[in-house]
ZASEBA-175017 format. One line per 5 residues: number of its first residue (from 1); their letters; for each residue z, y, x of N, C-alpha, C. Coordinates in nm, 2 decimals, padded with zeros to 4 digits. Atoms other than C-alpha are relative to their C-alpha. Layout:
BEGIN
NUM) a) Z Y X Z Y X Z Y X; ...
//
This chain:
BEGIN
1) xxxxx) -00.07 -00.11 -00.05 -18.53 -06.16 -12.46 00.12 -00.05 00.09; -00.10 00.05 -00.09 -18.29 -06.19 -12.17 00.13 00.09 00.00; -00.13 -00.08 00.01 -17.92 -06.08 -12.20 00.08 -00.04 00.12; -00.09 00.02 -00.11 -17.69 -06.04 -11.90 00.14 00.03 -00.05; -00.13 -00.01 00.05 -17.33 -06.10 -11.99 00.09 00.01 00.12
6) xxxxx) -00.09 -00.03 -00.12 -17.06 -05.96 -11.75 00.14 00.00 -00.05; -00.15 00.00 00.02 -16.70 -06.08 -11.81 00.07 00.07 00.11; -00.06 -00.08 -00.10 -16.50 -05.82 -11.63 00.11 -00.07 00.08; -00.10 00.04 -00.09 -16.27 -05.88 -11.33 -00.02 -00.15 00.04; 00.01 00.14 -00.04 -16.19 -06.24 -11.22 00.05 -00.02 00.14
11) xxxxx) -00.05 00.03 -00.13 -16.05 -06.42 -10.92 00.12 00.08 00.04; -00.12 -00.08 -00.05 -15.82 -06.19 -10.71 00.02 00.12 -00.09; -00.02 -00.12 00.09 -15.87 -05.92 -10.98 00.02 -00.04 -00.14; -00.03 00.05 00.14 -15.70 -06.02 -11.31 -00.03 00.11 -00.10; 00.02 -00.11 00.10 -15.77 -05.68 -11.47 00.14 00.04 -00.05
16) xxxxx) -00.12 -00.04 00.07 -15.51 -05.55 -11.71 00.08 -00.13 -00.04; -00.09 00.11 00.04 -15.21 -05.78 -11.79 00.09 00.04 -00.11; -00.09 -00.02 00.12 -15.02 -05.80 -12.12 00.14 -00.02 00.03; -00.14 00.01 -00.02 -14.65 -05.79 -12.16 00.05 -00.15 00.01; -00.03 00.14 -00.01 -14.65 -06.17 -12.20 -00.08 -00.07 00.11
21) xxxxx) 00.07 00.06 -00.11 -14.86 -06.22 -11.89 -00.15 -00.04 -00.02; 00.14 00.03 00.03 -15.20 -06.26 -12.06 -00.09 00.08 00.09; 00.08 -00.07 -00.09 -15.47 -06.17 -11.81 -00.14 00.03 -00.06; 00.13 -00.04 00.05 -15.78 -05.97 -11.90 -00.11 -00.09 00.04; 00.11 00.08 -00.05 -16.00 -06.18 -11.68 -00.02 -00.13 -00.07
26) xxxxx) 00.00 00.12 00.07 -15.91 -06.49 -11.86 -00.06 00.01 -00.15; 00.04 -00.02 00.14 -15.96 -06.35 -12.21 -00.15 00.03 -00.01; 00.14 -00.04 00.01 -16.30 -06.19 -12.14 -00.10 -00.11 00.04; 00.09 00.11 -00.04 -16.44 -06.50 -11.97 -00.02 -00.09 -00.12; 00.02 00.08 00.11 -16.37 -06.70 -12.28 -00.10 00.06 -00.10
31) xxxxx) 00.10 -00.07 00.09 -16.55 -06.44 -12.49 -00.14 -00.01 00.05; 00.13 00.01 -00.06 -16.84 -06.43 -12.25 -00.07 -00.13 -00.01; 00.06 00.13 00.00 -16.89 -06.80 -12.24 -00.04 -00.04 -00.15; 00.03 00.02 00.14 -16.88 -06.82 -12.62 -00.12 00.08 -00.05; 00.11 -00.09 00.03 -17.12 -06.53 -12.65 -00.13 -00.06 00.06
36) xxxxx) 00.12 00.07 -00.06 -17.36 -06.71 -12.41 -00.05 -00.12 -00.09; 00.04 00.11 00.08 -17.35 -07.02 -12.63 -00.07 00.04 -00.13; 00.05 -00.05 00.13 -17.42 -06.83 -12.95 -00.14 00.06 00.02; 00.13 -00.06 -00.02 -17.71 -06.63 -12.80 -00.11 -00.10 00.04; 00.09 00.11 -00.04 -17.87 -06.94 -12.64 -00.05 -00.07 -00.13
41) xxxxx) 00.04 00.07 00.12 -17.86 -07.10 -12.98 -00.09 00.08 -00.09; 00.09 -00.09 00.08 -18.05 -06.80 -13.12 -00.12 00.04 00.08; 00.13 -00.02 -00.07 -18.33 -06.82 -12.87 00.00 00.10 00.11; -00.01 -00.09 -00.11 -18.21 -06.57 -12.61 00.01 -00.07 00.13; -00.03 00.05 -00.13 -18.22 -06.63 -12.24 00.12 00.08 00.05
46) xxxxx) -00.13 -00.06 -00.04 -17.87 -06.56 -12.09 00.03 -00.03 00.14; -00.06 00.02 -00.14 -17.74 -06.50 -11.74 00.13 00.07 00.00; -00.14 -00.06 00.00 -17.38 -06.42 -11.65 00.03 00.04 00.14; -00.05 -00.04 -00.13 -17.21 -06.24 -11.36 00.10 -00.11 00.05; -00.09 00.11 -00.04 -16.95 -06.52 -11.35 00.02 -00.09 -00.12
51) xxxxx) -00.03 00.10 00.10 -16.88 -06.84 -11.54 00.13 -00.07 00.03; -00.13 00.06 -00.04 -16.55 -06.93 -11.36 00.09 00.12 00.04; -00.10 -00.11 -00.04 -16.24 -06.74 -11.25 -00.03 00.03 00.15; 00.04 -00.04 -00.14 -16.41 -06.58 -10.94 -00.01 00.15 00.00; 00.01 -00.15 -00.02 -16.42 -06.23 -10.80 -00.15 00.03 00.03
56) xxxxx) 00.14 -00.05 -00.02 -16.76 -06.05 -10.82 00.01 00.15 00.00; -00.01 -00.14 -00.01 -16.79 -05.70 -10.70 -00.09 00.07 -00.11; 00.07 -00.08 00.10 -16.91 -05.42 -10.93 -00.15 00.01 00.03; 00.14 -00.01 -00.05 -17.23 -05.37 -10.72 -00.07 -00.13 -00.02; 00.06 00.13 00.01 -17.30 -05.74 -10.72 -00.04 -00.03 -00.15
61) xxxxx) 00.03 00.03 00.14 -17.28 -05.76 -11.10 -00.13 00.07 -00.04; 00.13 -00.07 00.03 -17.55 -05.49 -11.14 -00.12 -00.05 00.07; 00.11 00.06 -00.07 -17.76 -05.64 -10.87 -00.05 -00.13 -00.06; 00.04 00.13 00.06 -17.76 -05.98 -11.04 -00.07 00.03 -00.13; 00.07 -00.03 00.12 -17.86 -05.82 -11.37 -00.14 00.05 00.03
66) xxxxx) 00.13 -00.05 -00.04 -18.14 -05.63 -11.20 -00.09 -00.10 00.05; 00.08 00.11 -00.06 -18.26 -05.93 -11.01 -00.06 -00.09 -00.11; 00.05 00.09 00.11 -18.29 -06.14 -11.33 -00.08 00.07 -00.10; 00.08 -00.08 00.09 -18.47 -05.85 -11.50 00.04 -00.01 -00.15; -00.06 00.01 00.14 -18.24 -05.86 -11.80 -00.04 00.12 -00.08
71) xxxxx) 00.03 -00.11 00.10 -18.32 -05.66 -12.11 00.12 00.08 -00.04; -00.12 -00.06 00.04 -17.96 -05.58 -12.19 00.11 -00.04 00.09; -00.11 00.03 -00.08 -17.64 -05.57 -11.99 00.13 00.03 -00.09; -00.12 -00.01 00.08 -17.31 -05.64 -12.18 00.12 -00.03 00.09; -00.12 00.02 -00.08 -16.99 -05.60 -11.98 00.12 -00.01 -00.10
76) xxxxx) -00.11 00.03 00.10 -16.68 -05.74 -12.17 00.13 00.02 00.07; -00.13 -00.03 -00.05 -16.33 -05.61 -12.11 00.11 00.01 -00.10; -00.12 -00.03 00.08 -15.98 -05.57 -12.25 00.06 00.13 00.05; -00.06 -00.13 -00.05 -15.83 -05.22 -12.24 00.14 -00.01 00.04; -00.14 00.00 -00.04 -15.50 -05.13 -12.09 00.05 00.14 00.02
81) xxxxx) -00.05 -00.14 -00.02 -15.27 -04.83 -12.09 00.15 -00.01 00.01; -00.15 00.00 -00.02 -14.91 -04.74 -12.00 00.07 00.01 -00.13; -00.06 -00.01 00.13 -14.83 -04.66 -12.36 -00.04 -00.12 -00.08; 00.03 00.13 00.07 -14.80 -05.00 -12.54 -00.05 00.03 -00.15; 00.04 -00.03 00.13 -14.88 -04.82 -12.87 -00.15 00.02 -00.01
86) xxxxx) 00.14 -00.02 00.00 -15.24 -04.76 -12.77 -00.07 -00.13 -00.05; 00.06 00.11 00.06 -15.47 -04.98 -12.97 -00.15 00.03 -00.04; 00.14 -00.02 00.05 -15.83 -05.03 -13.09 -00.11 -00.04 00.10; 00.12 00.03 -00.08 -16.18 -05.08 -12.96 -00.09 00.12 00.03; 00.10 -00.11 -00.04 -16.43 -04.86 -12.78 -00.11 -00.06 00.09
91) xxxxx) 00.12 00.04 -00.08 -16.77 -04.90 -12.61 -00.06 00.11 00.08; 00.05 -00.10 -00.09 -16.90 -04.71 -12.31 -00.15 -00.02 00.03; 00.14 00.00 -00.05 -17.26 -04.62 -12.21 -00.01 00.10 00.10; 00.02 -00.09 -00.11 -17.40 -04.43 -11.92 -00.06 00.13 -00.06; 00.05 -00.13 00.05 -17.46 -04.05 -11.99 -00.15 00.01 00.01
96) xxxxx) 00.15 -00.02 00.00 -17.82 -03.98 -12.09 -00.08 -00.11 -00.04; 00.07 00.12 00.04 -17.92 -04.33 -12.18 00.01 -00.02 -00.15; -00.01 00.00 00.15 -18.01 -04.31 -12.55 00.00 -00.14 -00.05; 00.00 00.14 00.05 -18.08 -04.68 -12.59 00.13 -00.07 00.02; -00.14 00.06 -00.02 -17.75 -04.78 -12.44 00.10 00.06 -00.09
101) xxxxx) -00.09 -00.07 00.10 -17.58 -04.52 -12.66 -00.01 -00.06 -00.14; 00.02 00.06 00.12 -17.74 -04.67 -12.96 00.06 -00.14 -00.01; -00.06 00.13 00.00 -17.64 -05.02 -12.86 00.15 00.00 -00.01; -00.15 -00.01 00.00 -17.28 -04.91 -12.80 00.05 00.03 -00.14; -00.04 -00.03 00.13 -17.26 -04.77 -13.15 00.00 -00.13 -00.09
106) xxxxx) 00.02 00.12 00.08 -17.39 -05.09 -13.31 00.11 -00.11 00.04; -00.10 00.10 -00.04 -17.16 -05.32 -13.10 00.14 00.04 -00.04; -00.13 -00.05 00.04 -16.86 -05.10 -13.17 00.03 -00.03 -00.15; -00.02 00.03 00.14 -16.91 -05.13 -13.54 00.03 -00.15 -00.03; -00.02 00.15 00.03 -16.94 -05.51 -13.53 00.13 -00.05 00.06
111) xxxxx) -00.12 00.05 -00.06 -16.65 -05.56 -13.29 00.12 00.04 -00.09; -00.11 -00.05 00.09 -16.41 -05.35 -13.51 00.00 -00.08 -00.13; 00.01 00.07 00.12 -16.53 -05.52 -13.82 00.03 -00.15 00.02; -00.02 00.14 -00.03 -16.52 -05.87 -13.66 00.14 -00.04 00.03; -00.14 00.03 -00.04 -16.17 -05.86 -13.51 00.11 00.08 -00.06
116) xxxxx) -00.10 -00.08 00.08 -16.00 -05.60 -13.73 00.07 00.10 00.08; -00.06 -00.11 -00.08 -15.94 -05.33 -13.47 -00.04 00.14 -00.05; 00.03 -00.14 00.03 -15.93 -04.95 -13.50 -00.12 00.04 00.08; 00.12 -00.06 -00.07 -16.25 -04.77 -13.41 00.03 00.12 00.08; -00.04 -00.12 -00.09 -16.18 -04.54 -13.11 -00.13 00.08 00.04
121) xxxxx) 00.12 -00.08 -00.03 -16.54 -04.43 -13.09 -00.08 -00.05 00.13; 00.08 00.02 -00.12 -16.82 -04.46 -12.83 00.02 00.11 00.10; -00.03 -00.10 -00.11 -16.78 -04.29 -12.50 -00.11 -00.01 00.11; 00.10 00.00 -00.11 -17.00 -04.20 -12.20 00.09 00.01 00.13; -00.07 00.00 -00.12 -16.88 -04.28 -11.85 -00.09 -00.04 00.11
126) xxxxx) 00.08 00.03 -00.12 -17.01 -04.31 -11.50 00.05 -00.12 00.07; -00.04 00.13 -00.05 -16.90 -04.67 -11.45 -00.11 -00.06 00.09; 00.10 00.06 -00.09 -17.07 -04.85 -11.16 -00.10 -00.09 -00.07; 00.08 00.10 00.06 -17.20 -05.13 -11.37 -00.10 00.06 -00.10; 00.09 -00.07 00.09 -17.35 -04.89 -11.61 -00.10 00.09 00.07
131) xxxxx) 00.08 -00.09 -00.08 -17.49 -04.65 -11.35 -00.11 -00.08 00.08; 00.09 00.07 -00.09 -17.65 -04.92 -11.13 -00.09 -00.10 -00.07; 00.09 00.09 00.08 -17.80 -05.14 -11.40 -00.12 00.07 -00.05; 00.12 -00.06 00.04 -18.16 -05.07 -11.47 -00.04 -00.01 -00.15; 00.03 00.02 00.14 -18.16 -05.19 -11.83 00.11 00.07 -00.08
136) xxxxx) -00.11 -00.05 00.09 -17.96 -05.05 -12.13 00.13 -00.08 00.03; -00.12 00.07 -00.04 -17.60 -05.13 -12.03 00.12 00.06 -00.07; -00.12 -00.05 00.07 -17.27 -05.10 -12.22 00.12 -00.08 00.06; -00.13 00.06 -00.04 -16.91 -05.18 -12.14 00.09 00.00 -00.12; -00.08 00.01 00.12 -16.71 -05.31 -12.43 00.15 -00.02 00.03
141) xxxxx) -00.15 00.02 00.00 -16.33 -05.26 -12.45 00.04 -00.06 -00.13; -00.02 00.07 00.12 -16.25 -05.52 -12.71 00.13 00.04 -00.07; -00.13 -00.04 00.06 -15.88 -05.43 -12.77 00.09 00.03 00.12; -00.10 -00.03 -00.11 -15.57 -05.33 -12.57 00.09 -00.12 00.02; -00.08 00.11 -00.04 -15.41 -05.62 -12.39 00.14 00.04 00.02
146) xxxxx) -00.14 -00.06 -00.03 -15.11 -05.39 -12.32 00.07 00.03 -00.13; -00.06 -00.02 00.13 -15.05 -05.35 -12.70 00.05 -00.14 -00.04; -00.05 00.13 00.03 -14.82 -05.64 -12.80 -00.07 -00.07 -00.11; 00.07 00.06 00.11 -14.99 -05.70 -13.13 -00.14 -00.04 00.03; 00.14 00.04 -00.03 -15.34 -05.70 -12.99 00.00 -00.10 00.11
151) xxxxx) -00.01 00.11 -00.09 -15.23 -05.92 -12.70 00.02 -00.13 -00.07; -00.02 00.12 00.08 -15.10 -06.17 -12.95 -00.13 -00.04 -00.07; 00.13 00.03 00.06 -15.43 -06.15 -13.13 -00.09 -00.07 00.09; 00.08 00.06 -00.10 -15.61 -06.23 -12.81 00.03 -00.14 00.03; -00.05 00.14 -00.04 -15.40 -06.54 -12.76 -00.02 -00.10 -00.10
156) xxxxx) 00.01 00.10 00.11 -15.47 -06.71 -13.09 -00.10 00.04 -00.10; 00.08 -00.03 00.11 -15.66 -06.72 -13.41 -00.15 00.01 00.02; 00.15 00.00 -00.03 -16.00 -06.78 -13.25 -00.05 00.13 00.04; 00.05 -00.13 -00.04 -16.02 -06.44 -13.09 -00.13 -00.01 00.08; 00.13 00.01 -00.08 -16.29 -06.55 -12.84 -00.12 -00.02 -00.09
161) xxxxx) 00.11 00.03 00.09 -16.50 -06.69 -13.12 -00.04 00.12 -00.08; 00.03 -00.12 00.09 -16.46 -06.38 -13.34 -00.06 00.11 00.08; 00.06 -00.11 -00.09 -16.53 -06.13 -13.06 -00.14 -00.03 00.04; 00.14 00.04 -00.04 -16.83 -06.33 -12.94 -00.10 00.01 -00.11; 00.09 00.00 00.11 -16.97 -06.37 -13.28 -00.03 00.15 -00.04
166) xxxxx) 00.03 -00.14 00.03 -16.93 -05.99 -13.35 -00.10 00.06 00.10; 00.09 -00.06 -00.10 -17.10 -05.90 -13.02 -00.14 -00.06 -00.02; 00.13 00.06 00.02 -17.38 -06.15 -13.10 -00.07 00.06 -00.12; 00.06 -00.07 00.11 -17.44 -05.99 -13.44 -00.05 00.14 00.04; 00.05 -00.13 -00.04 -17.46 -05.65 -13.28 -00.12 -00.01 00.09
171) xxxxx) 00.11 00.02 -00.09 -17.70 -05.77 -13.01 -00.13 -00.03 -00.09; 00.11 00.04 00.08 -17.92 -05.93 -13.27 -00.05 00.12 -00.09; 00.04 -00.12 00.08 -17.92 -05.62 -13.49 -00.08 00.10 00.09; 00.07 -00.10 -00.09 -18.02 -05.40 -13.19 -00.14 -00.05 00.03; 00.13 00.06 -00.04 -18.30 -05.65 -13.10 -00.09 -00.02 -00.12
176) xxxxx) 00.08 00.01 00.12 -18.42 -05.66 -13.46 -00.02 -00.15 -00.04; 00.01 00.14 00.04 -18.36 -06.03 -13.51 00.13 -00.04 -00.08; -00.11 00.04 00.08 -18.13 -06.22 -13.75 00.07 -00.12 00.07; -00.08 00.12 -00.05 -17.85 -06.45 -13.64 -00.03 -00.12 -00.08; 00.05 00.13 00.06 -17.94 -06.81 -13.72 00.10 -00.04 -00.11
181) xxxxx) -00.08 00.05 00.11 -17.81 -06.97 -14.04 00.11 -00.09 00.05; -00.10 00.09 -00.06 -17.62 -07.22 -13.83 00.12 00.08 00.05; -00.11 -00.08 -00.05 -17.42 -06.95 -13.66 00.07 00.07 -00.11; -00.07 -00.07 00.12 -17.35 -06.77 -13.99 00.09 -00.10 -00.07; -00.09 00.10 00.06 -17.22 -07.09 -14.14 00.12 -00.04 00.08
186) xxxxx) -00.11 00.03 -00.10 -17.01 -07.14 -13.83 00.11 00.10 00.00; -00.10 -00.11 00.00 -16.81 -06.82 -13.90 00.11 -00.04 -00.10; -00.10 00.05 00.08 -16.53 -07.02 -14.05 00.14 00.00 00.07; -00.13 00.00 -00.07 -16.25 -06.94 -13.80 00.09 00.09 -00.08; -00.11 -00.06 00.08 -15.92 -06.81 -13.94 00.00 00.15 00.04
191) xxxxx) -00.01 -00.15 -00.02 -15.91 -06.43 -13.98 00.14 00.03 00.05; -00.12 -00.03 -00.06 -15.63 -06.28 -13.77 00.11 00.05 -00.10; -00.10 -00.04 00.09 -15.46 -06.14 -14.08 00.06 -00.11 -00.08; -00.05 00.11 00.08 -15.41 -06.48 -14.23 00.14 -00.04 00.03; -00.13 00.03 -00.04 -15.09 -06.54 -14.04 00.10 00.09 -00.07
196) xxxxx) -00.09 -00.09 00.07 -14.93 -06.23 -14.20 00.00 -00.03 -00.15; 00.00 00.03 00.14 -15.05 -06.32 -14.54 00.08 -00.13 -00.03; -00.08 00.12 00.01 -14.89 -06.67 -14.50 00.15 00.04 00.00; -00.15 -00.04 -00.01 -14.56 -06.51 -14.39 00.05 00.07 -00.12; -00.04 -00.08 00.12 -14.56 -06.27 -14.69 00.01 -00.09 -00.12
201) xxxxx) -00.01 00.10 00.10 -14.63 -06.56 -14.92 00.13 -00.08 00.00; -00.12 00.08 -00.02 -14.34 -06.76 -14.78 00.12 00.08 -00.04; -00.11 -00.09 00.03 -14.11 -06.46 -14.82 00.00 00.05 -00.15; 00.01 -00.04 00.14 -14.22 -06.41 -15.18 -00.04 00.14 -00.03; 00.04 -00.14 00.03 -14.36 -06.06 -15.14 -00.14 00.00 -00.06
206) xxxxx) 00.13 00.01 00.06 -14.71 -06.17 -15.25 -00.01 -00.12 -00.08; 00.01 00.12 00.09 -14.77 -06.39 -15.55 -00.14 -00.04 -00.02; 00.14 00.03 00.02 -15.15 -06.38 -15.58 -00.08 00.02 00.12; 00.07 -00.02 -00.13 -15.30 -06.43 -15.24 -00.15 00.03 -00.01; 00.15 -00.02 00.01 -15.66 -06.43 -15.37 -00.03 00.15 -00.02
211) xxxxx) 00.03 -00.14 00.01 -15.62 -06.06 -15.45 -00.01 00.07 00.13; 00.00 -00.06 -00.13 -15.58 -05.99 -15.08 -00.11 -00.06 00.08; 00.12 00.06 -00.08 -15.90 -06.18 -14.98 -00.13 00.05 -00.06; 00.13 -00.04 00.05 -16.26 -06.09 -15.00 -00.08 -00.12 -00.03; 00.09 00.11 00.05 -16.56 -06.31 -15.10 00.00 -00.11 00.10
216) xxxxx) 00.01 00.11 -00.09 -16.55 -06.51 -14.78 00.14 -00.06 00.04; -00.14 00.05 -00.01 -16.17 -06.58 -14.82 00.08 00.05 00.12; -00.07 -00.06 -00.11 -16.07 -06.36 -14.53 00.09 00.12 -00.06; -00.08 -00.12 00.05 -15.78 -06.10 -14.58 -00.08 00.13 00.02; 00.07 -00.13 -00.01 -15.93 -05.76 -14.66 00.09 00.11 00.06
221) xxxxx) -00.09 -00.11 -00.05 -15.62 -05.54 -14.58 00.08 -00.06 00.11; -00.08 00.06 -00.10 -15.52 -05.71 -14.26 00.10 00.09 00.06; -00.09 -00.09 -00.06 -15.36 -05.40 -14.11 00.12 00.02 -00.09; -00.11 -00.02 00.10 -15.15 -05.35 -14.43 00.09 -00.13 00.00; -00.08 00.13 -00.01 -15.05 -05.72 -14.42 00.09 00.00 00.12
226) xxxxx) -00.07 00.01 -00.12 -14.95 -05.69 -14.06 00.12 00.10 00.00; -00.11 -00.09 00.01 -14.74 -05.38 -14.13 00.11 -00.04 -00.09; -00.09 00.05 00.10 -14.58 -05.53 -14.44 00.08 -00.11 00.06; -00.07 00.11 -00.06 -14.50 -05.84 -14.25 00.11 00.04 00.10; -00.10 -00.05 -00.09 -14.32 -05.64 -13.98 00.12 00.06 -00.07
231) xxxx) -00.11 -00.07 00.07 -14.13 -05.43 -14.22 00.09 -00.09 -00.07; -00.09 00.10 00.07 -14.00 -05.74 -14.40 00.07 -00.09 00.09; -00.09 00.07 -00.09 -13.85 -05.88 -14.09 -00.05 -00.10 00.10; 00.06 00.09 -00.10 -14.09 -06.09 -13.88 -00.10 00.07 00.08
//
């Protein structure tokens, strides 16, 4: 099966920019390259709209996907909004494309579960890359780069690996295949909530850290930990 990965923006078009100067184009390229690696390791054929910091027009992205006869088109983005409180993940598909809508729902569940973001739902939109692509196509808004907390998340804690792994799991589920054992065993990156758990331990607010972790040793109540960490002064 052939997957076309489209890291949004690039080159003269940085996309949305966070308060600390983090560029959407840089974040999504890292996610896209990691996703390519994971999918190839699982037997998929992968093509990308860009693998460097270069500008590619929206029309060209769809043309490349159509030319390579890809089975799925995955466009990766970071969201942005004037209100810095906006947060969470959402996935877009083209109106009337039932397969793309199904893929969007699967990917959204995995991305929210994988990086710990709020589920803003699937949406339908007449985006050029969705409209012009001949295969089921989705546009993934991983998180809000204009939200200070989500921008910070994107800059550390293995965000690219976590987001890519989540997308890979969703793609595999949609295609009816299992992610390889090697990739599953490789899911040992630090959960983004770990830094808040560590801070609360240092401040003495939590005495039994194991109670805040699930079976794979990742924090279960990451958002609660983040909120508690902020309330207690950091």
